[in-house]
C-alpha positions in Angstrom: 108.2 67.9 -16.5 110.6 67.3 -19.4 114.3 66.6 -19.2 114.7 69.2 -16.4 112.3 69.8 -13.4 112.6 73.6 -13.7 109.6 74.2 -11.3 111.0 71.9 -8.6 114.5 73.3 -8.8 113.1 76.9 -8.7 111.0 76.1 -5.6 114.0 74.6 -3.9 116.1 77.7 -4.8 113.3 80.0 -3.5 113.2 78.0 -0.2 116.9 78.6 0.3 116.5 82.4 -0.5 113.5 82.7 1.8 115.4 80.9 4.5 118.1 83.6 4.8 115.8 86.5 4.0 113.5 85.5 6.9 116.3 86.3 9.4 117.9 89.2 7.5 119.1 90.8 10.7 121.4 87.8 11.2 122.2 87.0 7.6 122.5 90.5 6.0 122.7 93.2 8.6 125.1 91.4 10.9 127.8 91.0 8.2 127.5 94.7 7.4 128.2 95.7 11.0 131.1 93.1 11.4 132.8 94.3 8.1 132.6 97.9 9.0 134.1 97.1 12.4 137.0 95.3 10.6 137.4 98.4 8.4 137.6 100.7 11.4 140.0 98.6 13.4 142.5 98.0 10.6 142.4 101.6 9.4 142.8 103.0 12.9 145.5 100.5 13.9 147.5 100.2 10.7 146.4 102.9 8.3 149.3 105.3 8.7 151.9 102.5 8.6 150.7 101.0 5.3 149.0 103.9 3.6 151.5 104.0 0.8 152.1 100.3 0.2 150.2 100.6 -3.1 151.1 103.8 -4.9 148.2 106.2 -5.5 145.8 104.1 -3.4 144.8 104.7 0.2 144.8 101.9 2.6 141.0 102.1 3.0 140.5 101.9 -0.8 142.8 98.9 -0.9 141.2 97.2 2.1 137.5 97.6 1.1 137.4 95.1 -1.8 139.0 92.4 0.3 136.6 92.9 3.1 133.6 92.8 0.7 134.9 89.6 -0.8 135.5 88.0 2.6 131.9 88.8 3.7 130.5 87.4 0.4 132.3 84.1 0.6 131.8 83.5 4.3 128.0 84.0 3.9 127.8 81.9 0.7 129.5 79.1 2.6 127.4 79.5 5.7 124.1 79.4 3.7 124.6 76.1 2.0 126.6 74.3 4.7 124.1 75.2 7.5 121.1 74.3 5.3 122.5 70.8 4.5 123.8 69.9 7.9 120.7 71.1 9.7 118.5 69.0 7.3 120.7 66.0 8.0 120.7 66.4 11.8 117.0 67.1 12.0 116.2 64.2 9.6 114.3 66.2 7.0 116.9 65.9 4.3 114.5 63.2 3.0 112.1 66.0 2.0 114.7 67.1 -0.6 115.8 63.7 -1.7 112.4 62.2 -2.3 110.8 64.7 -4.7 111.5 64.2 -8.5 114.6 66.3 -8.5 117.9 65.0 -10.1 121.2 65.4 -8.4 122.1 68.2 -10.8 118.9 70.1 -10.0 119.4 69.8 -6.2 123.0 70.9 -6.6 122.1 73.9 -8.8 119.3 75.0 -6.4 121.4 74.9 -3.3 124.4 76.5 -5.0 122.4 79.3 -6.5 120.8 79.9 -3.1 124.2 80.3 -1.5 125.4 82.5 -4.4 122.4 84.8 -3.9 123.1 85.3 -0.2 126.7 86.0 -1.0 125.9 88.5 -3.6 123.2 90.2 -1.5 125.6 90.5 1.4 128.3 91.8 -0.9 126.1 94.5 -2.4 124.9 95.5 1.1 128.4 95.7 2.5 129.7 97.6 -0.5 126.9 100.2 -0.2 127.6 100.6 3.5 131.3 101.1 2.8 130.7 103.6 0.1 129.7 106.0 2.8 133.2 106.0 4.3 135.4 104.9 1.3 135.8 106.2 -2.2 134.8 103.3 -4.5 136.6 103.2 -7.8 135.7 100.9 -10.7 138.7 99.9 -12.9 137.2 96.9 -14.7 133.6 95.9 -14.1 134.1 92.5 -15.9 136.6 91.3 -13.3 134.4 92.5 -10.5 131.4 90.6 -11.7 133.3 87.5 -12.6 135.0 87.2 -9.3 131.9 88.1 -7.3 129.9 85.3 -9.1 132.8 82.9 -9.2 133.8 83.3 -5.5 130.2 83.1 -4.3 129.7 79.9 -6.3 133.0 78.4 -5.1 132.1 78.8 -1.4 128.5 77.8 -2.0 129.6 74.6 -3.5 132.2 74.0 -0.8 129.4 74.5 1.8 127.3 71.8 0.1 130.3 69.4 0.1 131.1 70.1 3.7 127.5 69.8 4.7 127.2 66.4 3.0 130.5 65.2 4.6 129.8 66.4 8.1 127.9 64.1 10.5 127.4 66.7 13.2 127.9 70.4 13.9 131.4 69.8 15.4 132.5 68.6 11.9 131.1 71.7 10.3 132.8 74.0 12.8 136.1 72.2 12.1 135.7 73.0 8.4 134.9 76.6 9.1 137.7 77.1 11.7 140.5 75.2 10.0 139.8 75.6 6.3 137.5 78.5 5.4 138.6 81.1 7.9 142.4 80.6 7.6 142.3 80.6 3.8 140.2 83.7 3.9 142.5 85.6 6.3 145.7 84.4 4.6 144.7 85.4 1.1 145.7 89.0 1.0 142.4 90.4 2.3 144.2 92.9 4.6 147.6 93.3 2.8 149.5 92.9 -0.4 151.3 89.6 -0.5 154.4 91.4 -1.8 155.0 92.3 1.8 155.2 88.6 2.8 158.4 86.6 3.1 159.1 84.5 0.0 158.0 81.2 1.5 154.6 82.7 2.6 154.2 84.2 -0.9 154.5 80.7 -2.3 151.7 79.5 0.0 149.5 82.4 -1.0 149.9 81.5 -4.7 148.5 78.0 -4.2 145.5 79.4 -2.2 142.5 79.8 -4.5 141.0 82.4 -2.1 144.0 84.6 -3.0 143.1 84.7 -6.7 139.4 85.5 -6.1 140.3 88.4 -3.8 143.1 89.6 -6.0 141.0 89.6 -9.1 138.1 91.3 -7.3 140.4 94.0 -6.0 141.9 94.5 -9.4 138.5 95.2 -10.8 138.2 98.1 -8.3 141.6 99.7 -8.0 143.6 98.2 -10.9 146.2 96.7 -8.5 147.1 93.0 -8.7 149.6 90.7 -7.0 149.2 88.0 -9.7 148.3 88.1 -13.4 144.6 88.8 -13.5 144.1 86.2 -16.2 145.6 83.5 -13.9 142.8 84.3 -11.4 140.2 83.7 -14.0 141.6 80.2 -14.7 142.0 79.3 -11.1 138.5 80.4 -10.0 137.0 78.8 -13.1 138.7 75.4 -12.8 138.2 75.3 -9.0 134.5 75.7 -9.6 134.4 73.0 -12.2 136.2 70.6 -9.8 133.8 71.5 -6.9 130.8 71.1 -9.2 132.0 67.6 -10.2 132.7 66.6 -6.6 129.4 67.9 -5.3 127.4 66.2 -8.1 129.2 62.9 -7.5 128.4 63.0 -3.8 124.7 63.7 -4.4 124.6 61.1 -7.2 126.0 58.4 -5.1 124.1 59.4 -2.0 127.3 59.7 0.0 126.2 60.1 3.7 122.7 61.0 2.5 121.2 57.6 1.6 121.4 54.3 3.4 
C-alpha cells in the first residue's frame, strides 16, 4: 500500500459521504427549509428596523451569507460527531480501528466527509436563497477559503467531540452549550458594531465570528474585523484541532482499551 493507504482512506471517506447522501431529505433538504424559515422570520420581524445598518446593503443581502455559513458548519459538525458517537455506542468503531489505516488517514477521511456535507449543504442553501436574495460576489477567494476552513473546523470539532463523548447526552451538551451559542453569537444575524463594548470583546475571541465575517466579506465587501485576521484565526484554529484530533486517535483516547 506504500506510505499512505490511499484506497482505505478513500473508501472510508466514501462511506461517510454515502452515509449522509442516503438520507438526503434529512441531511440536505431539511437544512434548506430551516434556513429559509430563518431568513423569512428575521426579514419580516426585523428587516425594516435594521435595513440600513450597513450602507448600501439590504438586510437580506447581509443576512444571507451568515445563514449559509451557519448551515454549513452545523451540518459539518453533525456529520462527524454523529458518525463517531454512533459507532462507539453501537460497538462497531472497531471496524474502523482494525483495518490498516493510520490515525492520520482516519482523521482525514472523517474530516473530509464532514467537509463534503458542509459544502454540499452550503451550495444547496445558497442556491435556494438566490431565488429570494440578490447574491453578490465581492471576493471569491475569501468565500472559498472560509467555506473550506469553516467546514473543516467544525468537522474536526465533531470528531473530537465524538471521541470525547461517552453517550448521546454528552454530544447533546456539546451541541447545545458550545456549537449553537458560538454560532448564534458570532454576528450571523447582525453586525457586532451594534453590540455593547463588552459583548464586542467576546465576539472577537470567538473563532466562529471570524469565519462568518470573512465569508460575508467575500459576498458583500463588509467586514467587522480585518479580513486578514480571519484568515489567520481560521487557519491556526484548524491546525490546533488537527493536532488535537490526531493525538486523540493516535493514543486511542476513549477508543481503545
